[in-house]
The first five atom37 places (N, CA, C, CB, O) and aatype in JSON, in Angstrom:
{
  "aatype": [12, 7, 14, 19, 3, 17, 9, 7, 19, 13, 10, 0, 0, 13, 0, 0, 9, 19, 19, 0, 7, 19, 17, 18, 11, 10, 13, 15, 1, 14, 12, 0, 19, 12, 0, 7, 14, 7, 7, 10, 6, 19, 1, 1, 11, 14, 13, 16, 16, 12, 13, 13, 16, 13, 10, 10, 10, 10, 19, 15, 0, 0, 12, 10, 7, 8, 12, 13, 0, 1, 10, 15, 3, 14, 15, 11, 17, 17, 10, 18, 14, 12, 12, 15, 7, 7, 19, 0, 10, 13, 13, 19, 9, 14, 0, 10, 17, 16, 2, 18, 10, 8, 5, 1, 2, 14, 1, 19, 9, 0, 10, 9, 3, 0, 7, 13, 17, 13, 4, 0, 18, 10, 0, 12, 7, 13, 16, 13, 13, 0, 1, 15],
  "atom_mask": [
    [1, 1, 1, 1, 1],
    [1, 1, 1, 0, 1],
    [1, 1, 1, 1, 1],
    [1, 1, 1, 1, 1],
    [1, 1, 1, 1, 1],
    [1, 1, 1, 1, 1],
    [1, 1, 1, 1, 1],
    [1, 1, 1, 0, 1],
    [1, 1, 1, 1, 1],
    [1, 1, 1, 1, 1],
    [1, 1, 1, 1, 1],
    [1, 1, 1, 1, 1],
    [1, 1, 1, 1, 1],
    [1, 1, 1, 1, 1],
    [1, 1, 1, 1, 1],
    [1, 1, 1, 1, 1],
    [1, 1, 1, 1, 1],
    [1, 1, 1, 1, 1],
    [1, 1, 1, 1, 1],
    [1, 1, 1, 1, 1],
    [1, 1, 1, 0, 1],
    [1, 1, 1, 1, 1],
    [1, 1, 1, 1, 1],
    [1, 1, 1, 1, 1],
    [1, 1, 1, 1, 1],
    [1, 1, 1, 1, 1],
    [1, 1, 1, 1, 1],
    [1, 1, 1, 1, 1],
    [1, 1, 1, 1, 1],
    [1, 1, 1, 1, 1],
    [1, 1, 1, 1, 1],
    [1, 1, 1, 1, 1],
    [1, 1, 1, 1, 1],
    [1, 1, 1, 1, 1],
    [1, 1, 1, 1, 1],
    [1, 1, 1, 0, 1],
    [1, 1, 1, 1, 1],
    [1, 1, 1, 0, 1],
    [1, 1, 1, 0, 1],
    [1, 1, 1, 1, 1],
    [1, 1, 1, 1, 1],
    [1, 1, 1, 1, 1],
    [1, 1, 1, 1, 1],
    [1, 1, 1, 1, 1],
    [1, 1, 1, 1, 1],
    [1, 1, 1, 1, 1],
    [1, 1, 1, 1, 1],
    [1, 1, 1, 1, 1],
    [1, 1, 1, 1, 1],
    [1, 1, 1, 1, 1],
    [1, 1, 1, 1, 1],
    [1, 1, 1, 1, 1],
    [1, 1, 1, 1, 1],
    [1, 1, 1, 1, 1],
    [1, 1, 1, 1, 1],
    [1, 1, 1, 1, 1],
    [1, 1, 1, 1, 1],
    [1, 1, 1, 1, 1],
    [1, 1, 1, 1, 1],
    [1, 1, 1, 1, 1],
    [1, 1, 1, 1, 1],
    [1, 1, 1, 1, 1],
    [1, 1, 1, 1, 1],
    [1, 1, 1, 1, 1],
    [1, 1, 1, 0, 1],
    [1, 1, 1, 1, 1],
    [1, 1, 1, 1, 1],
    [1, 1, 1, 1, 1],
    [1, 1, 1, 1, 1],
    [1, 1, 1, 1, 1],
    [1, 1, 1, 1, 1],
    [1, 1, 1, 1, 1],
    [1, 1, 1, 1, 1],
    [1, 1, 1, 1, 1],
    [1, 1, 1, 1, 1],
    [1, 1, 1, 1, 1],
    [1, 1, 1, 1, 1],
    [1, 1, 1, 1, 1],
    [1, 1, 1, 1, 1],
    [1, 1, 1, 1, 1],
    [1, 1, 1, 1, 1],
    [1, 1, 1, 1, 1],
    [1, 1, 1, 1, 1],
    [1, 1, 1, 1, 1],
    [1, 1, 1, 0, 1],
    [1, 1, 1, 0, 1],
    [1, 1, 1, 1, 1],
    [1, 1, 1, 1, 1],
    [1, 1, 1, 1, 1],
    [1, 1, 1, 1, 1],
    [1, 1, 1, 1, 1],
    [1, 1, 1, 1, 1],
    [1, 1, 1, 1, 1],
    [1, 1, 1, 1, 1],
    [1, 1, 1, 1, 1],
    [1, 1, 1, 1, 1],
    [1, 1, 1, 1, 1],
    [1, 1, 1, 1, 1],
    [1, 1, 1, 1, 1],
    [1, 1, 1, 1, 1],
    [1, 1, 1, 1, 1],
    [1, 1, 1, 1, 1],
    [1, 1, 1, 1, 1],
    [1, 1, 1, 1, 1],
    [1, 1, 1, 1, 1],
    [1, 1, 1, 1, 1],
    [1, 1, 1, 1, 1],
    [1, 1, 1, 1, 1],
    [1, 1, 1, 1, 1],
    [1, 1, 1, 1, 1],
    [1, 1, 1, 1, 1],
    [1, 1, 1, 1, 1],
    [1, 1, 1, 1, 1],
    [1, 1, 1, 1, 1],
    [1, 1, 1, 0, 1],
    [1, 1, 1, 1, 1],
    [1, 1, 1, 1, 1],
    [1, 1, 1, 1, 1],
    [1, 1, 1, 1, 1],
    [1, 1, 1, 1, 1],
    [1, 1, 1, 1, 1],
    [1, 1, 1, 1, 1],
    [1, 1, 1, 1, 1],
    [1, 1, 1, 1, 1],
    [1, 1, 1, 0, 1],
    [1, 1, 1, 1, 1],
    [1, 1, 1, 1, 1],
    [1, 1, 1, 1, 1],
    [1, 1, 1, 1, 1],
    [1, 1, 1, 1, 1],
    [1, 1, 1, 1, 1],
    [1, 1, 1, 1, 1]
  ],
  "atom_positions": [
    [[86.29, 106.87, 107.16], [86.85, 108.23, 106.91], [86.09, 109.2, 107.77], [86.76, 108.63, 105.38], [84.89, 109.43, 107.58]],
    [[86.92, 109.87, 108.88], [86.18, 110.03, 109.43], [86.18, 111.91, 109.39], [0.0, 0.0, 0.0], [87.25, 112.45, 109.11]],
    [[85.19, 112.63, 109.63], [85.57, 114.39, 110.25], [86.85, 115.12, 110.25], [85.34, 114.54, 111.74], [87.79, 114.52, 110.78]],
    [[87.04, 116.11, 109.85], [87.93, 117.06, 110.32], [87.94, 117.13, 111.83], [87.61, 118.33, 109.75], [86.86, 116.97, 112.4]],
    [[88.64, 117.27, 112.29], [89.42, 117.45, 113.89], [89.51, 118.64, 113.84], [90.93, 116.82, 114.28], [90.52, 119.23, 113.46]],
    [[87.98, 119.45, 114.41], [88.28, 121.03, 113.9], [88.83, 121.88, 115.74], [86.19, 121.95, 112.99], [89.26, 122.98, 116.1]],
    [[88.63, 121.11, 116.13], [89.68, 121.46, 117.78], [90.83, 121.43, 117.24], [89.73, 120.24, 119.25], [91.6, 122.38, 117.08]],
    [[91.04, 119.88, 116.85], [92.38, 120.13, 116.37], [93.18, 120.84, 116.09], [0.0, 0.0, 0.0], [94.17, 121.25, 116.7]],
    [[92.55, 121.17, 114.54], [93.56, 122.2, 113.91], [93.74, 123.22, 114.56], [93.28, 122.69, 112.7], [94.91, 123.55, 114.73]],
    [[92.67, 124.04, 115.14], [93.19, 124.5, 115.61], [94.03, 124.75, 116.68], [92.81, 124.73, 115.44], [94.63, 125.82, 116.6]],
    [[94.26, 124.06, 117.7], [95.33, 123.35, 118.42], [96.67, 122.89, 117.73], [94.74, 122.2, 118.93], [97.79, 123.01, 118.23]],
    [[96.47, 122.52, 116.89], [97.65, 121.87, 116.04], [98.12, 123.12, 115.44], [97.23, 120.64, 114.85], [99.32, 122.97, 115.23]],
    [[97.6, 124.74, 114.92], [97.77, 125.84, 114.56], [98.65, 126.5, 115.79], [96.46, 126.4, 114.19], [99.8, 126.94, 115.7]],
    [[97.86, 126.47, 116.88], [98.65, 127.0, 118.03], [100.09, 126.47, 118.61], [97.77, 126.89, 119.07], [100.91, 127.22, 119.16]],
    [[100.29, 124.95, 118.38], [101.52, 123.99, 118.47], [102.1, 124.92, 117.62], [101.48, 122.29, 117.99], [102.47, 125.93, 118.23]],
    [[102.32, 124.92, 116.3], [102.93, 125.56, 115.68], [103.33, 126.95, 115.82], [102.5, 125.37, 114.91], [104.52, 127.23, 115.65]],
    [[102.31, 128.04, 116.18], [102.88, 129.24, 116.42], [103.55, 129.49, 117.52], [102.11, 130.05, 116.34], [103.98, 130.63, 117.68]],
    [[103.81, 128.25, 118.71], [104.95, 127.8, 119.83], [105.88, 127.88, 119.1], [104.96, 126.42, 120.57], [106.68, 128.79, 118.91]],
    [[105.78, 126.81, 118.65], [107.52, 126.97, 117.9], [107.7, 127.95, 117.15], [108.05, 125.86, 116.9], [108.91, 128.17, 117.1]],
    [[107.22, 128.55, 116.65], [107.73, 129.56, 115.35], [108.15, 130.67, 116.84], [106.08, 130.29, 113.73], [109.27, 130.82, 117.32]],
    [[107.1, 131.19, 117.21], [107.71, 131.94, 118.62], [109.09, 131.48, 119.49], [0.0, 0.0, 0.0], [109.55, 132.36, 120.21]],
    [[109.63, 130.48, 119.48], [110.5, 129.82, 120.14], [111.8, 129.55, 119.22], [109.83, 128.62, 120.65], [112.81, 130.13, 119.6]],
    [[111.91, 128.78, 118.09], [112.6, 128.99, 116.97], [112.82, 130.31, 116.32], [112.09, 128.29, 116.17], [113.76, 130.25, 115.52]],
    [[112.24, 131.51, 116.4], [112.75, 132.78, 115.58], [113.48, 133.85, 116.94], [111.11, 133.67, 114.6], [114.42, 134.64, 116.96]],
    [[112.34, 133.31, 118.12], [113.73, 133.81, 119.22], [115.01, 133.37, 119.36], [113.5, 133.62, 120.49], [116.07, 134.0, 119.38]],
    [[114.72, 131.96, 119.48], [117.1, 131.65, 119.15], [117.11, 131.92, 117.76], [118.14, 129.39, 119.34], [118.12, 132.6, 117.91]],
    [[116.96, 131.98, 116.86], [117.46, 132.11, 115.44], [117.65, 134.02, 114.72], [116.11, 131.1, 114.47], [118.39, 134.53, 113.87]],
    [[116.43, 134.62, 115.74], [116.61, 135.95, 114.69], [118.04, 136.62, 114.76], [115.47, 137.23, 115.11], [118.63, 137.14, 113.81]],
    [[118.5, 136.51, 116.11], [120.32, 136.74, 115.58], [120.79, 136.5, 114.56], [121.3, 136.07, 116.14], [121.1, 137.36, 113.73]],
    [[120.94, 135.24, 114.43], [121.88, 134.28, 113.35], [121.31, 134.51, 112.05], [121.83, 132.54, 113.64], [121.86, 134.41, 110.95]],
    [[119.92, 134.91, 112.39], [119.53, 135.18, 110.95], [119.7, 136.73, 110.53], [117.98, 134.74, 110.75], [119.98, 136.68, 109.33]],
    [[119.67, 137.7, 110.82], [119.81, 138.83, 110.79], [122.15, 139.35, 110.93], [118.53, 139.25, 112.19], [122.55, 140.5, 110.75]],
    [[122.79, 138.55, 111.15], [123.71, 138.8, 111.09], [124.32, 137.65, 109.51], [124.17, 138.73, 112.62], [125.32, 137.57, 108.8]],
    [[123.47, 137.2, 109.59], [123.73, 136.35, 107.94], [123.15, 137.02, 107.19], [123.18, 134.84, 107.6], [123.82, 137.4, 106.23]],
    [[121.81, 137.46, 107.25], [121.12, 138.43, 106.01], [121.77, 139.54, 105.78], [119.71, 138.96, 106.25], [121.65, 139.88, 104.6]],
    [[122.77, 140.62, 106.74], [124.07, 141.39, 106.59], [123.21, 143.08, 106.96], [0.0, 0.0, 0.0], [122.22, 143.06, 107.69]],
    [[123.59, 144.09, 106.54], [123.32, 145.23, 106.69], [122.03, 145.12, 105.33], [124.75, 146.26, 106.65], [122.11, 144.73, 104.16]],
    [[121.0, 145.62, 106.08], [119.74, 145.45, 105.46], [118.81, 144.24, 104.82], [0.0, 0.0, 0.0], [117.64, 144.24, 104.46]],
    [[119.47, 143.59, 104.82], [119.32, 141.89, 105.07], [117.6, 141.27, 105.33], [0.0, 0.0, 0.0], [116.82, 140.6, 104.65]],
    [[117.56, 141.99, 106.84], [116.38, 141.53, 107.5], [115.7, 142.87, 107.88], [116.69, 140.54, 108.78], [116.41, 143.75, 108.38]],
    [[114.21, 143.11, 107.65], [113.91, 144.28, 107.59], [113.44, 143.94, 109.44], [112.73, 144.79, 106.18], [113.54, 142.76, 109.78]],
    [[113.01, 144.83, 110.37], [112.91, 144.51, 111.81], [111.77, 144.95, 111.31], [113.74, 145.08, 113.14], [111.52, 145.85, 110.5]],
    [[110.97, 144.02, 112.02], [109.45, 143.78, 112.17], [109.11, 144.93, 113.76], [109.08, 141.64, 112.46], [109.52, 144.88, 114.92]],
    [[108.44, 145.59, 113.22], [107.8, 146.96, 114.41], [106.35, 146.28, 114.74], [107.5, 149.01, 113.5], [106.12, 146.71, 115.87]],
    [[105.87, 145.92, 114.57], [104.61, 144.9, 114.51], [104.27, 143.25, 114.98], [104.43, 144.84, 113.21], [103.41, 142.52, 114.5]],
    [[105.24, 142.95, 116.08], [105.19, 141.47, 116.12], [103.72, 140.76, 116.34], [106.12, 141.05, 117.26], [103.49, 139.58, 116.09]],
    [[102.81, 141.67, 116.84], [101.28, 141.23, 116.95], [101.27, 140.9, 115.41], [100.0, 142.54, 117.55], [101.74, 139.81, 115.09]],
    [[100.98, 141.38, 114.82], [99.9, 141.48, 113.33], [101.42, 140.4, 112.2], [99.47, 144.16, 112.5], [101.05, 139.7, 111.26]],
    [[102.58, 140.49, 112.49], [103.15, 139.14, 112.37], [102.38, 138.13, 113.12], [104.54, 139.11, 112.84], [101.55, 137.48, 112.48]],
    [[102.51, 137.91, 114.29], [102.54, 136.58, 114.76], [100.89, 135.7, 114.49], [103.0, 136.74, 116.48], [100.67, 134.49, 114.52]],
    [[99.59, 137.24, 114.11], [98.1, 137.2, 113.69], [98.59, 136.09, 112.32], [97.22, 139.1, 113.22], [98.44, 134.9, 112.05]],
    [[99.04, 136.93, 111.88], [98.97, 136.47, 110.09], [100.03, 135.26, 110.07], [99.61, 137.96, 108.76], [99.96, 134.36, 109.23]],
    [[100.63, 135.3, 110.67], [101.6, 133.73, 110.61], [100.36, 132.95, 111.12], [103.31, 133.51, 111.88], [99.81, 132.31, 110.22]],
    [[99.57, 132.78, 112.79], [98.39, 131.86, 112.88], [97.42, 131.63, 111.87], [97.69, 132.19, 113.86], [96.88, 130.52, 111.87]],
    [[97.07, 132.5, 110.97], [95.66, 132.75, 109.99], [96.35, 131.63, 109.14], [95.24, 134.59, 109.06], [95.65, 130.64, 108.92]],
    [[97.71, 131.64, 108.62], [98.49, 131.14, 107.98], [98.72, 129.35, 108.28], [99.57, 132.05, 108.2], [98.5, 128.45, 107.46]],
    [[99.08, 129.25, 109.32], [99.07, 128.0, 110.07], [97.38, 127.11, 110.29], [99.75, 128.5, 111.59], [97.01, 125.94, 110.45]],
    [[96.97, 127.95, 110.23], [95.27, 127.35, 110.38], [95.57, 126.67, 109.31], [93.71, 128.43, 110.27], [96.07, 125.55, 109.42]],
    [[95.27, 127.32, 107.87], [95.25, 126.75, 106.71], [96.03, 125.58, 106.67], [95.58, 127.58, 105.8], [95.35, 124.59, 106.4]],
    [[97.58, 125.29, 106.9], [97.56, 124.22, 106.79], [97.39, 123.19, 108.04], [98.48, 124.13, 106.14], [97.38, 121.97, 107.94]],
    [[97.31, 123.72, 108.89], [96.68, 122.42, 109.93], [95.73, 122.5, 109.14], [96.28, 122.49, 111.7], [96.15, 121.96, 108.11]],
    [[94.36, 122.97, 108.9], [93.47, 122.59, 108.37], [93.42, 120.92, 107.37], [93.31, 123.78, 107.75], [92.7, 119.92, 107.38]],
    [[94.61, 121.39, 106.62], [94.86, 120.33, 105.39], [95.14, 119.31, 105.96], [95.93, 120.55, 104.36], [94.5, 118.27, 105.77]],
    [[96.26, 119.4, 106.88], [96.71, 117.93, 107.44], [95.47, 117.2, 108.48], [98.29, 118.16, 108.46], [95.34, 115.99, 108.62]],
    [[94.93, 117.86, 108.9], [93.14, 117.37, 109.66], [92.79, 116.61, 108.61], [0.0, 0.0, 0.0], [92.62, 115.4, 108.74]],
    [[92.62, 117.31, 107.28], [92.22, 116.87, 106.3], [92.37, 115.36, 105.96], [92.69, 117.61, 105.55], [91.54, 114.49, 105.67]],
    [[93.67, 115.36, 106.09], [94.3, 113.95, 106.03], [94.25, 113.15, 106.52], [95.1, 113.77, 106.07], [94.13, 112.07, 105.94]],
    [[94.33, 113.26, 107.94], [94.47, 112.64, 109.05], [93.09, 112.29, 109.03], [95.07, 113.37, 110.23], [93.02, 111.42, 109.89]],
    [[91.92, 112.45, 108.55], [90.61, 112.01, 109.04], [90.95, 110.76, 108.16], [89.1, 113.01, 108.75], [91.08, 109.64, 108.68]],
    [[91.09, 110.97, 106.85], [91.15, 110.0, 106.41], [92.11, 108.78, 106.69], [91.12, 110.37, 105.52], [92.28, 108.12, 105.66]],
    [[92.63, 108.4, 107.55], [93.08, 107.54, 107.64], [92.51, 106.15, 108.4], [93.95, 108.02, 107.93], [91.68, 105.93, 109.28]],
    [[93.2, 105.54, 107.78], [91.85, 103.83, 108.32], [92.14, 103.51, 109.38], [91.89, 102.1, 107.52], [91.16, 102.95, 109.86]],
    [[93.3, 103.54, 110.37], [93.61, 103.2, 111.49], [94.29, 104.6, 112.42], [94.52, 101.97, 111.23], [95.5, 104.77, 112.56]],
    [[93.54, 105.26, 112.82], [94.15, 106.68, 113.62], [95.08, 105.9, 115.0], [92.48, 107.97, 114.38], [95.74, 106.59, 115.78]],
    [[95.03, 105.07, 115.06], [95.99, 104.24, 116.35], [97.55, 104.47, 115.94], [95.68, 102.24, 116.43], [98.35, 104.82, 116.81]],
    [[97.88, 104.31, 114.86], [99.19, 104.08, 114.73], [99.76, 105.59, 114.62], [99.49, 103.08, 113.48], [99.5, 106.48, 113.81]],
    [[100.67, 105.56, 115.78], [100.87, 106.47, 115.99], [102.1, 107.63, 115.27], [100.83, 106.13, 117.01], [102.33, 108.83, 115.41]],
    [[102.6, 106.69, 114.6], [104.0, 106.79, 113.65], [103.47, 107.26, 112.6], [104.88, 105.44, 113.25], [104.36, 107.88, 112.01]],
    [[101.58, 107.39, 111.5], [101.67, 108.04, 111.0], [101.28, 109.5, 110.72], [101.61, 107.5, 110.65], [100.85, 110.05, 109.7]],
    [[101.61, 110.02, 112.13], [101.43, 111.41, 112.16], [102.23, 112.02, 112.15], [100.92, 111.85, 112.91], [102.17, 113.18, 111.73]],
    [[103.39, 111.44, 112.64], [105.06, 112.24, 112.27], [105.39, 111.84, 111.15], [106.43, 111.89, 113.19], [105.81, 112.94, 110.77]],
    [[105.59, 111.04, 110.1], [105.63, 110.65, 108.66], [104.46, 111.44, 108.14], [105.5, 109.01, 108.36], [104.64, 112.65, 108.27]],
    [[103.43, 111.13, 107.65], [102.84, 112.3, 107.35], [103.21, 113.78, 107.23], [102.12, 112.26, 108.02], [103.4, 114.24, 106.1]],
    [[103.31, 114.42, 108.13], [103.32, 115.96, 109.29], [105.03, 115.81, 108.32], [103.17, 115.76, 112.01], [105.27, 116.37, 107.25]],
    [[105.65, 115.23, 108.81], [106.98, 115.57, 108.32], [107.28, 115.28, 107.18], [0.0, 0.0, 0.0], [108.26, 115.85, 106.69]],
    [[106.63, 114.42, 106.48], [106.89, 114.42, 104.57], [106.3, 115.2, 103.99], [0.0, 0.0, 0.0], [106.47, 115.41, 102.79]],
    [[105.16, 116.06, 105.02], [104.77, 117.12, 104.03], [105.77, 118.09, 103.96], [103.48, 117.78, 104.33], [106.21, 118.63, 102.95]],
    [[106.03, 118.23, 104.86], [107.37, 119.9, 105.21], [108.42, 119.24, 104.06], [108.54, 120.09, 107.57], [108.61, 119.83, 103.0]],
    [[109.15, 117.83, 104.4], [110.03, 117.75, 103.95], [110.09, 117.52, 102.42], [110.49, 117.06, 104.63], [111.09, 117.94, 101.85]],
    [[108.88, 116.77, 101.52], [108.77, 117.14, 100.61], [108.03, 118.15, 99.88], [108.74, 116.47, 100.38], [108.07, 118.05, 98.66]],
    [[107.44, 118.97, 100.32], [106.81, 120.12, 99.67], [106.73, 121.52, 100.01], [105.74, 119.87, 99.58], [106.57, 122.51, 99.31]],
    [[106.9, 121.34, 101.56], [106.6, 123.13, 101.97], [108.74, 123.55, 102.06], [105.27, 123.39, 104.47], [109.17, 124.7, 101.95]],
    [[109.67, 122.31, 102.28], [110.8, 123.11, 102.65], [111.63, 123.2, 101.03], [111.78, 122.26, 104.07], [112.37, 124.15, 100.76]],
    [[111.35, 122.06, 100.06], [111.7, 122.1, 98.51], [111.28, 123.68, 98.09], [110.7, 120.81, 97.53], [112.13, 124.29, 97.46]],
    [[109.86, 124.45, 98.44], [109.02, 125.02, 97.6], [109.88, 126.18, 98.41], [107.23, 124.74, 97.55], [110.05, 127.14, 97.65]],
    [[110.44, 126.37, 99.6], [110.99, 127.4, 100.19], [112.07, 127.68, 99.36], [111.3, 127.19, 101.53], [112.07, 128.61, 98.56]],
    [[113.19, 126.72, 99.56], [114.45, 126.58, 98.97], [114.39, 126.92, 97.86], [114.99, 125.5, 98.99], [115.33, 127.69, 97.68]],
    [[113.52, 126.73, 96.49], [113.56, 127.13, 95.28], [113.68, 128.81, 95.62], [112.25, 126.54, 94.41], [114.53, 129.6, 95.22]],
    [[112.22, 129.08, 96.73], [112.27, 130.41, 96.47], [113.87, 131.37, 96.92], [110.94, 130.9, 97.28], [114.35, 132.37, 96.39]],
    [[114.23, 130.77, 97.79], [115.87, 131.4, 98.19], [116.34, 130.86, 97.54], [116.65, 131.33, 99.47], [116.8, 130.46, 98.62]],
    [[116.87, 130.24, 96.66], [118.13, 130.33, 95.41], [117.77, 131.44, 94.46], [118.27, 128.83, 94.38], [118.73, 131.93, 93.87]],
    [[116.41, 132.01, 94.15], [116.37, 132.61, 92.98], [116.84, 133.91, 94.0], [114.86, 132.54, 91.96], [117.61, 134.74, 93.51]],
    [[116.51, 134.04, 94.99], [116.35, 135.87, 95.83], [117.61, 135.83, 96.24], [115.11, 136.28, 97.42], [117.99, 136.94, 96.63]],
    [[118.82, 134.54, 96.34], [120.33, 134.67, 96.53], [120.39, 135.01, 98.24], [121.06, 136.05, 95.43], [121.26, 135.71, 98.76]],
    [[119.33, 134.37, 98.91], [118.8, 134.35, 100.66], [120.37, 133.59, 100.64], [116.87, 133.15, 101.43], [120.77, 132.94, 99.67]],
    [[121.02, 133.78, 101.67], [122.1, 132.87, 102.52], [121.83, 131.5, 102.97], [122.42, 133.51, 103.77], [121.25, 131.47, 104.05]],
    [[122.12, 130.24, 102.38], [122.02, 129.4, 102.84], [121.78, 128.85, 104.51], [122.76, 129.2, 102.27], [121.28, 127.81, 104.94]],
    [[122.41, 130.11, 105.25], [121.84, 129.42, 106.75], [120.31, 129.7, 107.14], [122.74, 130.09, 108.1], [119.56, 128.98, 107.81]],
    [[120.03, 131.1, 106.44], [118.86, 131.93, 106.63], [117.38, 130.36, 106.21], [119.04, 133.68, 105.18], [116.28, 130.05, 106.66]],
    [[118.35, 129.83, 105.07], [117.79, 128.53, 104.36], [116.89, 127.52, 105.4], [119.17, 127.63, 103.74], [115.7, 127.4, 105.7]],
    [[118.17, 126.87, 105.78], [118.36, 126.31, 106.92], [117.75, 126.53, 107.97], [119.28, 126.4, 107.18], [117.07, 125.58, 108.38]],
    [[117.75, 127.83, 108.83], [117.23, 128.03, 109.52], [115.27, 127.84, 109.55], [117.92, 129.04, 109.61], [114.64, 127.22, 110.4]],
    [[114.65, 128.68, 108.21], [113.6, 128.55, 107.87], [113.08, 127.33, 107.99], [113.54, 128.97, 106.92], [111.97, 127.26, 108.52]],
    [[113.9, 125.82, 107.41], [113.88, 124.93, 106.64], [113.26, 124.11, 107.79], [115.18, 124.58, 105.89], [112.16, 123.58, 107.62]],
    [[114.25, 123.94, 109.52], [114.17, 123.5, 110.29], [112.81, 123.87, 111.06], [0.0, 0.0, 0.0], [112.14, 123.09, 111.72]],
    [[112.47, 125.58, 110.77], [111.36, 125.6, 111.69], [110.22, 125.29, 110.99], [111.19, 126.85, 112.39], [109.23, 125.36, 111.72]],
    [[109.84, 124.83, 109.31], [109.02, 124.14, 108.94], [108.78, 122.76, 109.48], [109.2, 124.19, 107.89], [107.78, 122.29, 110.02]],
    [[110.13, 122.13, 109.15], [109.63, 120.39, 110.18], [109.23, 120.24, 111.1], [110.4, 119.44, 110.63], [108.6, 119.24, 111.42]],
    [[109.56, 121.52, 112.06], [109.82, 120.81, 113.93], [108.02, 121.65, 113.98], [111.86, 121.93, 115.57], [107.25, 121.25, 114.85]],
    [[107.61, 122.65, 113.08], [106.16, 123.11, 113.3], [105.15, 121.96, 112.76], [105.89, 124.57, 112.48], [104.31, 121.42, 113.48]],
    [[105.34, 121.69, 111.48], [104.56, 120.22, 111.3], [104.63, 118.92, 111.79], [104.64, 119.88, 110.3], [103.85, 117.97, 111.76]],
    [[105.91, 119.13, 112.3], [106.19, 117.56, 113.61], [105.24, 118.24, 114.5], [108.19, 117.18, 114.64], [104.47, 117.41, 114.99]],
    [[104.95, 119.64, 114.97], [104.11, 119.46, 115.98], [102.97, 119.58, 116.17], [104.34, 119.87, 116.64], [102.45, 119.63, 117.28]],
    [[102.21, 119.66, 114.78], [101.0, 119.95, 114.46], [100.95, 117.96, 114.25], [100.75, 121.33, 112.96], [100.33, 117.14, 114.93]],
    [[101.58, 117.81, 113.45], [101.45, 115.86, 113.31], [101.02, 115.42, 114.63], [0.0, 0.0, 0.0], [99.85, 115.05, 114.69]],
    [[102.0, 115.36, 116.16], [101.32, 115.35, 117.03], [100.3, 115.61, 117.69], [101.61, 115.45, 117.27], [99.58, 114.92, 118.42]],
    [[100.3, 116.73, 117.37], [98.96, 117.61, 118.11], [97.41, 116.52, 117.83], [98.7, 119.58, 117.05], [96.46, 115.94, 118.36]],
    [[98.05, 116.82, 116.68], [96.35, 115.36, 115.64], [96.72, 114.29, 116.42], [96.49, 114.57, 113.25], [95.82, 114.12, 117.25]],
    [[97.68, 113.41, 116.57], [98.18, 112.14, 117.26], [97.46, 112.16, 118.76], [99.96, 112.14, 117.36], [97.02, 111.13, 119.27]],
    [[97.41, 113.6, 119.47], [97.66, 113.27, 120.63], [95.72, 113.6, 120.75], [99.09, 114.24, 121.56], [95.17, 113.32, 121.82]],
    [[95.18, 113.98, 120.0], [93.54, 114.46, 119.43], [93.0, 112.87, 119.11], [93.51, 115.73, 117.61], [91.9, 112.48, 119.51]],
    [[93.63, 112.3, 118.6], [93.1, 110.65, 118.2], [92.63, 109.97, 119.14], [94.13, 109.68, 117.71], [92.24, 108.82, 118.94]]
  ]
}
């Protein structure tokens, strides 16, 4: 059981925020169309949104860093995407989907957001692997 790689935590959160920037640049238009009139508020302060997103991603990356610090054999590359992708697929996305069901959001928006979280967690996992 090793210590948490805090530089890795920061770099993993940075990798995920890069994924967020690219992902939501690609899918902002389809999300706005699917939400319909008044469905998605246009953010006038993108820096504030990205800043707080980064802080929240730091929290997620810190938990992943804690999990990866406990690996008995960190050289097994497949453990990183398996664990980080598993967290996304079996914890984050079901929680997100539950909220979207209750809010009656369009399924396409839920799929776009689910895809982002899966890719963001994989990016964080591979960042930790690259640092191991």
